[in-house]
C-alpha positions as CSV (number, residue, x, y, z in Angstrom):
1,M,46.2,26.1,5.2
2,H,45.1,29.6,5.4
3,S,46.5,32.2,7.5
4,S,43.8,35.0,6.5
5,P,40.2,35.2,5.8
6,A,39.0,33.8,2.6
7,Y,37.5,37.0,1.0
8,S,38.6,39.6,-1.8
9,E,39.1,42.9,-0.3
10,G,38.2,44.4,-3.5
11,D,34.4,43.4,-3.5
12,A,33.8,42.3,0.1
13,Y,33.3,45.7,1.5
14,A,30.1,46.4,-0.3
15,F,28.3,48.9,1.8
16,A,30.3,51.4,4.4
17,G,33.1,48.9,4.7
18,Q,30.9,46.0,5.8
19,V,31.4,42.3,4.8
20,S,28.5,39.7,4.7
21,R,27.8,37.7,7.7
22,G,28.7,34.8,5.6
23,L,32.1,36.0,5.0
24,L,32.6,36.9,8.8
25,V,31.5,33.2,9.7
26,E,34.1,32.0,7.1
27,A,36.9,34.0,8.6
28,L,36.2,32.6,12.0
29,I,36.1,29.2,10.7
30,Q,39.6,29.6,9.4
31,L,40.8,31.2,12.8
32,L,39.4,28.3,14.6
33,K,41.6,25.8,12.7
34,P,44.9,24.8,14.4
35,A,46.9,27.5,12.5
36,G,44.6,30.0,13.3
37,R,44.2,29.3,16.9
38,A,48.0,30.2,17.2
39,Q,47.0,33.9,16.8
40,G,45.3,36.3,19.1
41,W,41.9,37.8,18.0
42,S,38.8,39.1,19.3
43,L,35.3,39.3,18.1
44,L,32.8,42.2,19.1
45,L,29.2,42.3,18.8
46,V,27.8,45.8,18.6
47,G,24.1,46.2,19.3
48,I,22.1,49.4,18.4
49,D,20.1,50.4,21.6
50,H,16.5,50.8,21.2
51,L,16.3,50.1,17.4
52,G,12.9,48.7,17.6
53,R,11.6,51.8,19.5
54,M,13.2,54.1,16.9
55,N,11.5,52.0,14.2
56,D,8.2,52.3,15.6
57,T,8.4,56.0,16.1
58,F,10.3,57.2,13.2
59,G,9.9,54.4,10.4
60,F,12.3,52.3,8.5
61,A,13.8,55.0,6.5
62,V,15.3,56.9,9.5
63,V,16.3,53.7,11.0
64,D,18.2,52.9,7.8
65,Q,20.1,56.3,7.8
66,I,21.0,55.5,11.5
67,V,22.3,52.0,10.7
68,G,24.2,53.2,7.7
69,E,25.9,55.9,9.7
70,I,26.7,53.6,12.5
71,A,28.3,51.4,9.9
72,A,30.4,54.2,8.6
73,R,31.6,55.2,11.8
74,L,32.5,51.8,12.9
75,R,34.6,51.3,9.4
76,K,36.4,54.5,10.2
77,R,37.1,53.4,13.8
78,V,38.4,49.7,12.6
79,P,40.8,49.6,9.6
80,Q,41.3,47.1,7.2
81,P,42.1,44.2,7.2
82,D,40.1,43.7,10.4
83,L,36.4,42.7,9.4
84,V,33.3,44.8,10.1
85,A,30.0,42.6,9.2
86,R,26.5,43.3,9.3
87,F,25.4,40.5,11.9
88,S,21.7,41.0,12.1
89,G,19.2,43.8,11.8
90,G,20.4,45.8,14.5
91,K,23.8,44.3,15.2
92,F,27.3,44.6,13.7
93,A,30.4,42.2,14.4
94,I,33.9,43.3,14.3
95,L,36.7,40.7,13.7
96,S,40.1,41.8,14.8
97,R,43.3,40.2,14.8
98,R,45.1,43.3,15.9
99,N,43.2,43.4,19.4
100,G,43.7,40.0,20.5
101,S,44.4,41.1,24.2
102,G,41.5,41.7,26.7
103,Q,42.8,45.2,27.4
104,A,42.9,46.1,23.4
105,A,39.6,44.7,22.8
106,A,38.1,46.6,25.9
107,D,39.7,49.8,24.6
108,L,38.2,49.2,21.1
109,A,34.8,48.6,22.6
110,A,34.9,51.7,24.6
111,A,36.2,53.8,21.7
112,I,33.1,52.5,19.7
113,C,30.6,53.3,22.3
114,T,32.2,57.0,22.7
115,D,32.2,57.4,18.8
116,V,28.5,56.6,18.4
117,S,27.4,58.5,21.4
118,S,29.6,61.5,21.0
119,A,27.4,63.3,18.5
120,P,23.8,63.2,17.3
121,F,23.0,61.4,14.0
122,E,21.7,63.9,11.2
123,T,18.4,62.0,9.7
124,S,15.5,63.2,7.7
125,A,13.6,63.4,11.0
126,G,16.3,65.8,12.5
127,P,19.3,65.1,14.8
128,M,18.9,62.1,17.0
129,P,21.1,60.7,19.7
130,V,22.1,57.1,19.5
131,T,24.0,54.6,21.8
132,V,25.5,51.2,21.2
133,T,26.2,48.5,23.5
134,V,29.0,46.1,23.0
135,G,30.0,42.5,24.0
136,G,33.2,40.8,23.2
137,V,35.0,37.7,23.4
138,I,38.9,37.0,23.3
139,A,40.3,33.9,21.4
140,P,41.5,31.4,20.9
141,E,41.6,30.8,24.8
142,R,37.9,31.5,25.3
143,A,36.8,29.5,22.0
144,T,36.8,26.4,20.7
145,T,34.0,26.1,18.2
146,L,31.9,28.6,16.1
147,N,28.9,27.9,18.1
148,A,30.9,28.5,21.4
149,V,32.2,31.8,19.9
150,L,28.9,33.1,18.9
151,A,27.2,31.9,22.0
152,A,29.9,33.7,24.1
153,V,29.9,36.9,22.5
154,Q,26.0,37.1,22.5
155,E,26.1,36.2,26.4
156,A,28.4,39.1,26.7
157,L,26.4,41.5,24.8
158,D,23.3,40.5,26.9
159,K,25.1,41.0,30.2
160,A,26.3,44.5,29.0
161,K,22.8,45.5,28.3
162,R,21.5,44.5,31.7
163,Q,24.5,46.4,33.2
164,A,23.8,49.7,31.2
165,R,22.8,50.4,27.7
166,G,25.8,52.3,26.0
167,S,28.3,50.0,27.9
168,Y,30.6,47.3,27.2
169,R,31.6,43.8,28.6
170,L,34.0,41.2,27.6
171,Y,33.0,37.6,28.0
172,E,34.2,35.9,31.2
173,R,34.2,32.2,31.3
174,N,32.2,30.5,34.1
175,D,32.7,26.8,34.5
176,S,29.3,26.0,35.9
177,I,27.5,28.1,33.2
178,E,29.5,26.2,30.6
179,R,28.7,22.8,32.2
180,R,24.9,24.0,32.1
181,R,25.2,25.0,28.5
182,R,26.6,21.6,27.6
183,T,24.1,19.9,29.4
184,N,21.2,21.9,27.9
185,Q,22.7,21.3,24.3
186,R,22.7,17.4,25.2
187,T,19.1,17.6,26.4
188,A,18.0,19.5,23.5
189,E,19.5,17.0,21.1
190,E,18.1,14.1,23.2
191,I,14.5,15.5,23.0
192,V,14.9,16.4,19.4
193,R,16.4,12.9,18.5
194,A,13.6,11.0,20.6
195,I,10.8,12.9,18.7
196,W,12.4,11.9,15.4
197,D,13.1,8.4,16.3
198,R,9.5,8.0,17.7
199,R,10.9,7.4,21.2
200,I,8.3,9.6,22.9
201,F,5.4,7.9,24.5
202,L,2.5,8.6,26.9
203,A,2.5,7.5,30.4
204,L,-1.1,7.8,32.1
205,Q,-1.8,8.8,35.6
206,P,-5.3,8.4,37.1
207,V,-7.4,11.0,38.5
208,V,-10.0,9.5,40.7
209,N,-13.3,10.5,42.2
210,T,-12.4,11.3,46.1
211,T,-15.3,9.3,47.5
212,S,-15.8,6.3,45.0
213,R,-12.1,6.2,44.0
214,Q,-13.2,5.6,40.3
215,I,-11.1,6.9,37.7
216,F,-12.6,9.8,36.2
217,F,-9.6,10.8,33.4
218,Y,-6.0,10.2,33.2
219,E,-3.4,12.8,32.9
220,A,-1.2,12.1,29.8
221,L,2.6,12.7,30.6
222,A,5.3,12.4,28.2
223,R,8.0,10.0,28.5
224,I,11.3,9.3,26.4
225,V,12.3,5.8,25.6
226,P,15.9,5.8,27.0
227,L,18.7,4.5,24.5
228,S,20.7,1.5,25.8
229,G,22.2,2.6,29.3
230,A,20.5,5.5,29.6
231,R,17.7,6.7,32.3
232,L,14.1,7.3,31.4
233,T,13.4,11.0,31.2
234,E,10.5,12.2,33.4
235,A,7.8,14.3,32.1
236,G,8.5,17.3,34.6
237,Q,12.1,17.2,33.6
238,M,11.3,17.0,30.0
239,A,8.8,19.7,30.0
240,E,11.0,22.0,31.9
241,A,14.0,21.4,29.7
242,A,12.0,21.9,26.6
243,E,10.4,25.0,27.8
244,R,13.9,26.4,28.6
245,L,15.5,25.3,25.5
246,G,12.6,26.6,23.2
247,L,11.4,23.2,22.3
248,I,8.3,23.1,24.2
249,G,5.8,23.9,21.3
250,F,7.6,21.1,19.4
251,L,7.0,18.8,22.3
252,D,3.4,19.9,22.7
253,R,2.5,19.2,19.1
254,H,4.0,15.6,19.5
255,V,2.1,15.0,22.7
256,L,-1.2,16.4,21.4
257,D,-0.7,13.8,18.4
258,H,-0.1,10.8,20.7
259,A,-3.2,11.8,22.9
260,M,-5.7,12.2,20.1
261,E,-4.4,8.9,18.6
262,A,-5.1,7.2,22.1
263,L,-8.7,8.7,22.4
264,R,-9.6,7.5,18.7
265,R,-8.3,3.9,19.7
266,D,-10.2,3.7,22.8
267,P,-13.6,5.4,23.0
268,T,-14.0,4.9,26.9
269,L,-10.8,7.0,27.6
270,R,-10.7,10.3,28.9
271,L,-7.4,12.4,28.9
272,S,-6.0,15.7,29.9
273,V,-3.2,17.1,28.1
274,N,-0.9,19.7,29.3
275,V,-0.2,23.0,27.2
276,S,2.7,25.4,27.6
277,P,2.3,29.1,27.6
278,T,4.5,29.2,24.3
279,S,1.6,26.9,22.5
280,I,-1.4,29.0,23.6
281,A,-0.1,32.0,21.8
282,D,1.3,29.7,18.9
283,H,-1.1,29.7,16.0
284,S,0.2,26.5,14.2
285,W,-0.4,24.7,17.6
286,L,-4.0,26.2,18.0
287,R,-4.7,25.2,14.2
288,Q,-3.5,21.7,15.3
289,F,-5.5,21.7,18.2
290,A,-8.8,22.8,16.4
291,D,-8.3,20.3,13.5
292,Q,-7.7,17.2,15.9
293,V,-10.1,17.9,18.8
294,T,-13.2,16.7,16.6
295,P,-16.6,16.7,18.0
296,D,-16.5,12.8,18.7
297,L,-13.4,13.4,20.9
298,A,-13.9,16.8,22.2
299,D,-16.0,15.7,25.3
300,R,-13.1,13.3,26.3
301,V,-10.3,16.0,26.3
302,I,-9.2,18.2,29.1
303,V,-6.5,20.7,28.6
304,E,-4.3,21.7,31.8
305,L,-3.0,25.3,31.4
306,T,-0.8,26.1,34.6
307,E,-1.9,29.2,36.8
308,S,1.4,31.1,36.0
309,A,0.9,30.7,32.3
310,A,-2.5,32.2,32.7
311,V,-1.7,35.1,34.9
312,N,1.3,36.1,33.0
313,D,-1.0,36.6,29.8
314,L,-4.4,36.8,30.6
315,S,-5.6,37.7,27.3
316,A,-4.0,34.8,25.6
317,A,-5.3,32.4,28.1
318,R,-8.9,33.9,27.9
319,T,-8.8,33.3,24.2
320,F,-7.5,29.9,24.3
321,I,-9.8,28.7,27.0
322,R,-12.9,30.2,25.0
323,T,-11.7,28.5,21.8
324,A,-11.2,25.1,23.7
325,R,-14.4,25.4,25.3
326,E,-16.3,26.1,22.1
327,L,-14.6,23.1,20.6
328,G,-16.3,21.1,23.4
329,A,-13.3,20.3,25.4
330,R,-12.7,21.2,29.0
331,V,-10.0,23.3,30.6
332,A,-8.0,22.7,33.9
333,L,-6.1,25.4,35.7
334,D,-3.0,23.4,36.8
335,D,-0.9,24.2,39.9
336,F,-3.6,26.1,41.3
337,G,-2.4,28.2,44.4
338,A,1.2,28.4,43.2
339,G,0.4,31.7,41.3
340,S,-1.3,34.8,41.9
341,T,-4.8,34.4,40.4
342,S,-7.2,36.8,41.9
343,F,-10.9,36.0,42.5
344,R,-11.9,38.2,39.6
345,N,-9.3,36.6,37.2
346,L,-10.4,33.1,38.1
347,R,-14.0,33.9,37.5
348,S,-13.3,35.6,34.0
349,L,-11.1,32.7,32.9
350,G,-14.0,30.5,32.7
351,V,-12.2,27.2,33.7
352,D,-13.9,24.1,34.3
353,M,-11.5,22.6,36.9
354,V,-8.8,23.6,39.3
355,K,-6.0,21.3,40.3
356,I,-4.6,22.2,43.6
357,D,-0.8,22.7,43.6
358,G,0.8,19.5,45.2
359,S,3.4,21.3,47.2
360,F,0.6,22.5,49.5
361,V,-1.2,19.1,49.7
362,R,2.0,17.1,50.5
363,N,2.6,19.3,53.6
364,M,-1.0,19.3,54.9
365,A,-0.4,16.8,57.5
366,R,2.5,18.7,59.4
367,S,1.3,22.2,58.4
368,P,-1.8,24.0,59.7
369,D,-1.0,26.8,57.4
370,D,-1.0,24.7,54.3
371,R,-4.4,22.8,55.4
372,A,-6.1,26.2,55.8
373,F,-4.6,27.4,52.3
374,V,-6.1,24.2,50.8
375,R,-9.4,24.6,52.6
376,A,-9.6,28.3,51.3
377,L,-8.8,27.2,47.7
378,L,-11.5,24.7,47.8
379,Q,-14.1,26.9,49.2
380,L,-13.2,29.5,46.5
381,A,-13.5,26.9,43.6
382,R,-16.8,25.5,45.0
383,Q,-18.2,29.1,45.3
384,L,-17.5,29.6,41.5
385,G,-18.9,26.1,40.6
386,I,-15.4,25.0,39.6
387,S,-14.5,21.4,39.8
388,T,-11.4,20.3,42.1
389,V,-8.6,18.1,41.8
390,A,-5.7,17.7,44.6
391,E,-2.4,16.7,43.4
392,W,0.4,14.5,44.9
393,V,-1.9,12.9,47.3
394,R,0.1,10.1,49.1
395,S,-1.8,9.0,52.3
396,E,-5.3,8.2,53.3
397,K,-5.1,11.0,55.9
398,E,-4.5,13.5,53.2
399,A,-7.5,11.9,51.4
400,G,-9.7,11.9,54.1
401,F,-9.1,15.8,54.9
402,L,-9.7,16.4,51.1
403,L,-12.9,14.3,51.3
404,A,-14.2,16.3,54.4
405,E,-13.5,19.4,52.6
406,G,-15.2,18.8,49.6
407,C,-12.4,18.1,47.1
408,D,-14.0,16.2,44.1
409,Y,-10.8,14.3,42.6
410,I,-7.4,13.4,43.9
411,Q,-4.4,12.3,42.2
412,G,-1.0,11.0,43.3
413,A,0.8,7.9,44.6
414,L,-2.1,6.9,46.8
415,T,-4.3,6.2,43.6
416,G,-1.6,5.3,41.4
417,L,1.5,6.8,39.5
418,A,1.7,7.3,35.9
419,T,2.2,4.0,34.0
420,P,3.0,3.7,30.1
421,Y,-0.1,3.7,28.0
422,D,-1.2,0.5,26.6
423,P,-2.8,0.6,23.3
424,A,-4.7,-2.7,24.0
425,G,-6.6,-0.8,26.5
426,E,-5.3,-2.0,30.2
427,N,-5.5,1.8,31.2
428,A,-9.0,2.0,30.5
């Protein structure tokens, strides 16, 4: 049973009184054990403001001088045996067992902000004013695991930065945020586990010709095969969670694999595959796309890119669309109408198809404004020679309006919901 961090004071403070991040983590682990939890302690995360900008302007040498001076000022302010660690490139961590109350930790954070900003730093580029922003967490009542401690202190630092650079903030527990974080963690684990366990499959939803009702292509949607007693995870929920949790690139690559395999198995099948904003700027995904969308498959591939993704990064969208079309695939702009694509941008993107956002289609029967808006979108696309798909079509009344206004294809409950892909060919 340890009552103090496992480090040697003779060799741990290698540079300006710092310990390594590894030793800091080891000390935190000890404090999170039952014996350590009986003690009061605090963890502060000190972020150097605008470090990237200083690096771009003055170079690595000047930034290293600033980092070294901040380390020295922190060590002077925080006497041993409290720990000062280089946490990452522009962040220091301070683990103190003498400032275990909220007020003591706040006083220390305030003093650090004042120490750094009180006088310019002497550098080879001349005197330079520098500020730091500080986030803190008080334990043990605000911490149960190492990940929880680090997440809490990072959250406090992020909030302090949004509040004002050069300020400090202590973590305040929010039960709803904690529940959301736990849900996110479970969802992330479910997605990753499902991919490794090969429990993700495709469900195909037909997109049909508005006049003949013949299937033109299927939209490939991801589903997770649930574990016993769990419910099926819908495509929209999974994609939204994966995007939020930083897993969307991982999921996109897996879905692309499944879709290309389905096309290789069935030469009559035509599929659309959704791609996230993350993936269109991801070189590894683009390489995979170029490798798998071979000439024999390309004319049966439609890539769906959301309007908001295209608008947010027009340069990346144009590059991706040009690449996809050069390979022989077509590109659809999904959720059209929900974003703010101008006439000029829509024309310059060079997409083959637009899919009108279903939130406008489903309200057409009772909303003259939505009918007028859908009509305008269809006219705009027709003027540019772009094919149109209306999403979320549920009734013959809606289909009749869309047919009269010249919409090329419809998709929704009226013509079929997504069903699991059958490799034997029942979807074809």
